[in-house]
C-alpha positions as CSV (number, residue, x, y, z in Angstrom):
1,X,-27.9,4.9,2.7
2,X,-29.6,8.1,2.2
3,X,-29.7,10.0,-1.5
4,X,-26.7,12.4,-0.7
5,X,-24.4,9.5,0.5
6,X,-25.1,7.9,-2.8
7,X,-24.5,11.1,-5.0
8,X,-21.0,11.4,-3.1
9,X,-20.1,8.2,-2.9
10,X,-18.0,8.3,-5.9
11,X,-16.8,11.8,-5.5
12,X,-14.0,10.9,-8.4
13,X,-16.8,10.1,-11.1
14,X,-16.6,12.1,-14.6
15,X,-19.4,14.3,-15.0
16,X,-21.0,13.5,-18.5
17,X,-24.3,14.4,-19.6
18,X,-24.5,10.9,-21.8
19,X,-24.1,9.1,-18.3
20,X,-20.5,8.0,-18.5
21,X,-19.5,5.6,-15.8
22,X,-16.3,6.3,-14.3
23,X,-13.6,5.7,-11.0
24,X,-13.9,4.1,-8.4
25,X,-15.3,0.4,-7.9
26,X,-17.9,1.1,-11.1
27,X,-18.9,-2.2,-10.9
28,X,-20.2,-1.9,-7.4
29,X,-24.0,-0.7,-7.2
30,X,-23.6,2.5,-5.0
31,X,-21.8,4.0,-8.2
32,X,-24.0,6.9,-9.6
33,X,-23.9,9.4,-12.0
34,X,-25.9,12.5,-12.2
35,X,-26.6,15.6,-14.4
36,X,-28.6,18.6,-13.8
37,X,-28.1,22.2,-16.0
38,X,-24.1,22.9,-15.4
39,X,-23.2,20.2,-13.3
40,X,-23.4,16.6,-12.7
41,X,-22.0,14.7,-9.9
42,X,-18.9,13.2,-10.4
43,X,-8.8,11.6,-7.6
44,X,9.9,3.7,-3.6
45,X,11.0,1.1,-5.5
46,X,12.5,2.0,-8.8
47,X,14.7,5.1,-7.3
48,X,16.9,5.8,-9.9
49,X,16.8,8.7,-11.8
50,X,16.4,7.8,-15.9
51,X,15.8,9.1,-19.0
52,X,11.8,10.0,-20.0
53,X,11.7,6.8,-22.7
54,X,13.0,4.3,-19.7
55,X,10.2,5.8,-17.4
56,X,7.8,4.7,-20.2
57,X,9.5,1.7,-21.2
58,X,9.8,0.5,-17.5
59,X,6.0,1.1,-16.6
60,X,4.3,0.6,-13.5
61,X,4.4,-2.5,-12.0
62,X,2.3,-3.9,-8.5
63,X,3.9,-3.7,-5.4
64,X,2.7,-5.7,-2.2
65,X,0.6,-4.0,0.0
66,X,-2.0,-4.9,2.8
67,X,-4.7,-7.1,1.4
68,X,-7.8,-6.0,2.9
69,X,-11.4,-6.9,1.5
70,X,-13.8,-4.4,-0.2
71,X,-11.2,-1.6,-0.2
72,X,-10.2,1.3,-2.5
73,X,-7.1,3.9,-2.6
74,X,-8.4,7.0,-4.7
75,X,-5.4,9.6,-3.7
76,X,-1.5,9.3,-3.6
77,X,0.9,11.9,-2.0
78,X,4.8,11.5,-2.6
79,X,6.7,13.2,0.1
80,X,10.1,11.7,-0.1
81,X,11.0,8.2,-1.9
82,X,10.7,6.7,1.5
83,X,7.6,8.3,2.5
84,X,4.4,8.0,0.8
85,X,0.9,8.1,1.3
86,X,-2.0,6.3,-0.4
87,X,-6.0,7.1,1.2
88,X,-9.2,5.7,0.5
89,X,-11.7,3.9,2.3
90,X,-13.0,0.3,3.5
91,X,-16.7,-0.5,2.3
92,X,-19.2,-1.5,5.0
93,X,-22.4,-3.5,4.6
94,X,-24.3,0.4,5.6
95,X,-22.8,3.5,4.7
96,X,-22.1,4.6,8.5
97,X,-20.2,0.9,8.9
98,X,-17.3,2.5,5.9
99,X,-13.9,3.5,7.1
100,X,-11.0,5.5,5.9
101,X,-8.1,3.7,4.7
102,X,-4.5,5.3,4.9
103,X,-1.5,3.4,3.9
104,X,2.1,4.2,4.1
105,X,5.2,3.2,2.4
106,X,8.3,3.8,4.5
107,X,11.2,2.8,2.1
108,X,10.7,-0.6,2.7
109,X,7.1,-1.9,2.7
110,X,3.3,-0.7,2.7
111,X,1.3,-0.7,6.0
112,X,-1.8,0.6,6.8
113,X,-1.9,3.2,9.8
114,X,-4.9,3.6,12.0
115,X,-7.3,6.9,11.6
116,X,-9.7,7.8,13.7
117,X,-13.1,5.8,14.0
118,X,-15.3,8.4,11.8
119,X,-19.2,7.0,11.0
120,X,-19.0,6.2,7.7
121,X,-16.2,8.1,6.5
122,X,-13.7,7.7,3.2
123,X,-10.9,9.6,1.7
124,X,-10.8,11.0,-1.7
125,X,-7.1,12.9,-1.6
126,X,-4.0,13.5,0.2
127,X,-1.3,16.0,0.1
128,X,1.6,16.5,2.3
129,X,4.1,19.8,2.8
130,X,6.3,17.7,4.7
131,X,6.7,14.4,6.5
132,X,5.1,15.8,10.0
133,X,2.2,17.9,7.7
134,X,-0.1,15.4,5.6
135,X,-3.6,16.2,5.0
136,X,-6.2,13.8,3.9
137,X,-9.5,14.8,3.0
138,X,-13.5,13.3,1.9
139,X,-16.5,12.7,3.3
140,X,-18.3,11.1,6.6
141,X,-22.0,10.0,7.3
142,X,-22.8,12.3,9.9
143,X,-25.7,10.9,11.1
144,X,-26.7,9.6,7.8
145,X,-26.5,13.3,5.8
146,X,-23.1,13.4,4.8
147,X,-20.4,16.0,5.8
148,X,-17.2,17.4,4.5
149,X,-14.1,15.2,6.0
150,X,-10.5,16.4,7.0
151,X,-7.7,14.9,8.6
152,X,-4.2,15.7,9.4
153,X,-0.9,13.6,10.5
154,X,1.4,15.1,12.2
155,X,4.4,12.4,11.9
156,X,2.8,10.3,14.5
157,X,-0.7,9.8,14.6
158,X,-3.9,11.1,12.0
159,X,-6.3,13.1,13.8
160,X,-10.1,15.0,12.9
161,X,-9.0,18.6,12.1
162,X,-12.8,20.9,12.8
163,X,-13.5,22.4,9.3
164,X,-16.4,25.6,8.8
165,X,-19.9,24.7,9.6
166,X,-20.8,23.7,6.1
167,X,-24.4,22.4,4.8
168,X,-25.1,19.0,5.2
169,X,-24.1,16.8,2.6
170,X,-21.0,18.7,1.4
171,X,-17.5,16.9,0.5
172,X,-13.9,17.5,-0.2
173,X,-12.8,15.9,-3.5
174,X,-9.1,17.3,-3.7
175,X,-6.5,18.9,-1.4
176,X,-2.6,20.5,-2.1
177,X,-0.3,21.4,0.7
178,X,2.2,24.2,0.1
179,X,3.4,25.2,3.2
180,X,2.6,24.3,7.0
181,X,0.6,27.7,6.7
182,X,-1.1,27.2,3.4
183,X,-2.8,24.5,2.3
184,X,-6.0,24.3,0.4
185,X,-9.3,22.2,-0.3
186,X,-11.9,21.6,-2.9
187,X,-15.5,20.1,-3.3
188,X,-18.9,21.1,-2.9
189,X,-21.9,21.8,-1.0
190,X,-25.6,20.9,-1.6
191,X,-27.3,23.3,-3.5
192,X,-30.7,25.0,-1.8
193,X,-33.8,23.2,-2.5
194,X,-35.3,25.7,-4.5
195,X,-31.7,25.5,-7.0
196,X,-31.7,24.3,-10.5
197,X,-28.4,22.8,-9.3
198,X,-27.1,19.9,-7.4
199,X,-24.6,21.4,-5.7
200,X,-22.4,24.8,-5.6
201,X,-18.4,25.0,-5.6
202,X,-16.6,24.9,-2.1
203,X,-13.0,26.3,-1.6
204,X,-11.8,25.8,2.1
205,X,-8.2,27.6,2.8
206,X,-6.0,26.5,5.8
207,X,-3.7,29.2,7.4
208,X,-1.9,27.3,9.8
209,X,-4.1,27.6,12.6
210,X,-7.9,27.2,10.7
211,X,-9.8,25.5,7.9
212,X,-12.2,28.8,6.2
213,X,-14.3,28.8,3.5
214,X,-13.0,31.4,0.7
215,X,-15.8,33.2,-1.3
216,X,-15.2,34.5,-4.7
217,X,-17.6,36.1,-7.4
218,X,-15.9,33.2,-9.8
219,X,-17.5,30.6,-7.7
220,X,-20.9,30.7,-9.4
221,X,-23.6,28.2,-8.1
222,X,-23.6,24.9,-10.0
223,X,-19.7,23.9,-10.0
224,X,-18.5,21.2,-8.9
225,X,-15.3,21.2,-8.2
226,X,-12.9,18.3,-8.4
227,X,-9.1,18.5,-8.6
228,X,-6.6,21.1,-7.1
229,X,-2.8,21.3,-7.4
230,X,-0.3,24.0,-6.4
231,X,3.8,24.7,-7.5
232,X,3.3,27.8,-5.1
233,X,1.8,30.1,-2.7
234,X,0.9,32.4,-6.0
235,X,0.0,29.4,-8.7
236,X,-3.1,27.4,-7.3
237,X,-5.3,25.8,-9.9
238,X,-8.5,24.0,-9.5
239,X,-10.3,21.9,-12.1
240,X,-14.4,20.9,-12.3
241,X,-16.1,19.8,-15.2
242,X,-15.6,22.2,-18.0
243,X,-14.4,25.0,-15.3
244,X,-10.7,26.1,-14.7
245,X,-10.0,28.2,-11.9
246,X,-6.6,29.9,-10.8
247,X,-5.3,31.7,-7.7
248,X,-2.3,34.3,-8.1
249,X,-1.5,34.7,-4.4
250,X,-4.3,37.3,-4.1
251,X,-7.3,36.4,-6.5
252,X,-9.2,33.9,-7.9
253,X,-10.2,33.9,-11.6
254,X,-12.0,31.8,-14.1
255,X,-9.5,30.8,-17.0
256,X,-10.8,29.7,-20.5
257,X,-10.7,26.1,-21.2
258,X,-11.6,24.2,-24.0
259,X,-15.6,23.9,-23.5
260,X,-16.5,20.4,-24.2
261,X,-14.0,19.1,-22.1
262,X,-14.9,17.9,-18.7
263,X,-11.9,17.9,-16.3
264,X,-11.2,15.7,-13.5
265,X,-7.9,16.2,-12.2
266,X,-4.7,18.8,-12.4
267,X,-1.1,18.6,-11.9
268,X,0.8,21.9,-11.8
269,X,4.8,22.2,-12.7
270,X,5.2,25.6,-13.1
271,X,3.2,28.5,-14.1
272,X,3.7,27.9,-17.3
273,X,3.2,24.5,-17.4
274,X,0.2,22.4,-16.3
275,X,-1.9,19.8,-16.9
276,X,-5.0,18.6,-16.8
277,X,-7.3,15.1,-17.7
278,X,-11.0,14.3,-17.9
279,X,-13.4,13.3,-20.6
280,X,-14.2,14.8,-24.0
281,X,-16.1,14.6,-27.1
282,X,-15.3,11.5,-29.5
283,X,-16.2,10.4,-32.7
284,X,-18.7,7.7,-31.6
285,X,-18.2,7.9,-27.7
286,X,-16.8,10.7,-25.1
287,X,-13.4,9.9,-24.6
288,X,-10.0,10.4,-22.5
289,X,-8.8,13.6,-23.5
290,X,-5.6,15.7,-21.8
291,X,-5.4,19.4,-21.8
292,X,-1.9,21.8,-21.4
293,X,-1.8,25.4,-20.1
294,X,1.7,27.0,-21.5
295,X,1.4,30.3,-19.4
296,X,-0.8,31.5,-21.6
297,X,-3.9,29.2,-22.7
298,X,-5.3,26.0,-22.2
299,X,-5.5,23.8,-25.2
300,X,-6.2,19.8,-26.2
301,X,-3.3,17.6,-26.5
302,X,-3.1,14.8,-28.9
303,X,-3.7,11.7,-26.7
304,X,-4.4,7.8,-27.7
305,X,-7.6,6.6,-27.2
306,X,-8.0,3.7,-24.7
307,X,-10.9,2.4,-26.0
308,X,-12.2,2.0,-29.4
309,X,-15.7,0.3,-28.5
310,X,-16.7,2.6,-25.7
311,X,-16.1,5.8,-23.3
312,X,-13.0,6.1,-21.8
313,X,-11.7,8.5,-18.9
314,X,-8.9,10.0,-16.9
315,X,-9.3,10.3,-13.5
316,X,-5.7,11.2,-12.2
317,X,-2.6,12.8,-13.5
318,X,1.0,13.6,-12.4
319,X,3.8,15.4,-13.7
320,X,6.9,14.4,-12.4
321,X,9.0,17.0,-14.8
322,X,8.1,18.3,-18.3
323,X,8.8,15.2,-20.1
324,X,7.5,12.6,-17.4
325,X,3.6,13.1,-16.9
326,X,1.4,10.1,-15.8
327,X,-2.5,9.9,-16.0
328,X,-4.1,7.0,-15.2
329,X,-8.3,5.9,-16.1
330,X,-10.1,3.3,-17.7
331,X,-12.2,2.8,-20.6
332,X,-14.8,0.5,-21.9
333,X,-13.8,-3.1,-23.1
334,X,-9.7,-1.3,-22.1
335,X,-10.1,-2.0,-18.1
336,X,-7.8,0.5,-16.2
337,X,-5.4,2.6,-18.8
338,X,-2.2,4.3,-18.0
339,X,-0.8,7.2,-20.5
340,X,2.5,8.6,-20.4
341,X,4.4,12.3,-21.8
342,X,7.4,11.9,-22.5
343,X,7.9,15.5,-23.8
344,X,6.9,14.9,-27.1
345,X,3.9,12.3,-27.1
346,X,1.2,10.7,-25.0
347,X,1.4,6.8,-25.4
348,X,-0.5,3.9,-23.4
349,X,1.6,1.9,-21.1
350,X,0.4,-1.4,-20.3
351,X,-1.4,-1.7,-17.0
352,X,-0.1,-4.8,-15.3
353,X,-2.4,-7.6,-14.4
354,X,-4.3,-7.7,-11.5
355,X,-6.0,-4.2,-11.4
356,X,-9.1,-3.8,-11.8
357,X,-9.4,0.0,-11.5
358,X,-6.8,3.1,-11.3
359,X,-8.2,6.2,-9.5
360,X,-4.9,8.3,-8.9
361,X,-1.6,8.8,-9.5
362,X,1.5,11.1,-8.0
363,X,4.8,11.9,-9.0
364,X,7.6,13.2,-7.5
365,X,10.7,15.3,-9.1
366,X,13.1,12.6,-9.1
367,X,10.9,10.2,-11.5
368,X,9.0,8.5,-8.6
369,X,5.8,7.5,-9.6
370,X,2.9,5.7,-7.5
371,X,-0.5,5.0,-8.8
372,X,-3.4,3.3,-6.8
373,X,-7.0,1.9,-7.4
374,X,-8.8,-1.3,-6.8
375,X,-7.0,-5.1,-7.9
376,X,-9.2,-7.8,-9.3
377,X,-9.0,-9.6,-5.6
378,X,-11.5,-6.5,-4.6
379,X,-8.6,-5.0,-2.0
380,X,-7.0,-1.4,-2.4
381,X,-3.6,-1.8,-4.9
382,X,-0.6,0.0,-5.5
383,X,1.8,0.5,-8.4
384,X,5.4,2.2,-8.6
385,X,7.4,2.4,-11.4
């Protein structure tokens, strides 16, 4: 596996100068954390709608899903209660042997859905505007150098969709789908060899017929974009490290946020209610941190530290409603971590046994929540509420 491939292997890993290791299969030797200058390398059952207290008390539980050795799930999307997707990858003995993994819930059971055979491919994120309009993005080996990967589900099968021509080593980490002719994907492309940075930011847009690279003055060199979320065509949010970007339907702007917080994930409920999560400073070690946008400013919201003995981090956040928000991650000595917002405060919710790591979470307005990651059996694992 070449250097670029290794650097993009764990795309949902937190950006920390202190070499905080987090995210997918952190125990595997391929996991790398790199930092240079401003950036570094790096996200049903119980369908009855209940009170936010019941949601937290009920928590999440592991549900039956296919056993697939050496597999990981990194992202999830809920189209409806009987149409849910989880995506990730299956590791191989070499980079080119790695394969994308897509699992689907039809209201009764989770099954593996075939994806195109693409050498060294992996999914990092999934989003859908409708049951026959779902996007998954990530990276592929592309002759040992790495390239962005975009695939689409049309209701019957997955297919690779051509994206714009990008430098070798480019990858996508997040996707959001607003409508059939309005979808966004974010990630990074390698900076030129003479640059002080490793990666430069990448935003792509789908207009209903093709994907194109978006340019904007706010996309300065050195940014590594990780998460994206939208509640409307004129309210799109992107995060990565200490950078927060917003699209108002016409222009991208950079929005000020607490400078010492590195955000991995974002979830937009409305123009005045957006959540972000990642890692921030702690008394002794960097710790899991949550931010909120109230329509005027971003601020850190008090939340429990999952680990009192070392680093902690959050990799996924999903808002079902203003008083029902979920975040997942992990911490030293704490293992996988689940946190819940009930409209008043964040609390840690017990993670069921059998879970090794949690990488992503999705939520729907009716209260349905699904989280994904890796089980202690080294197979992809899925949790529902």
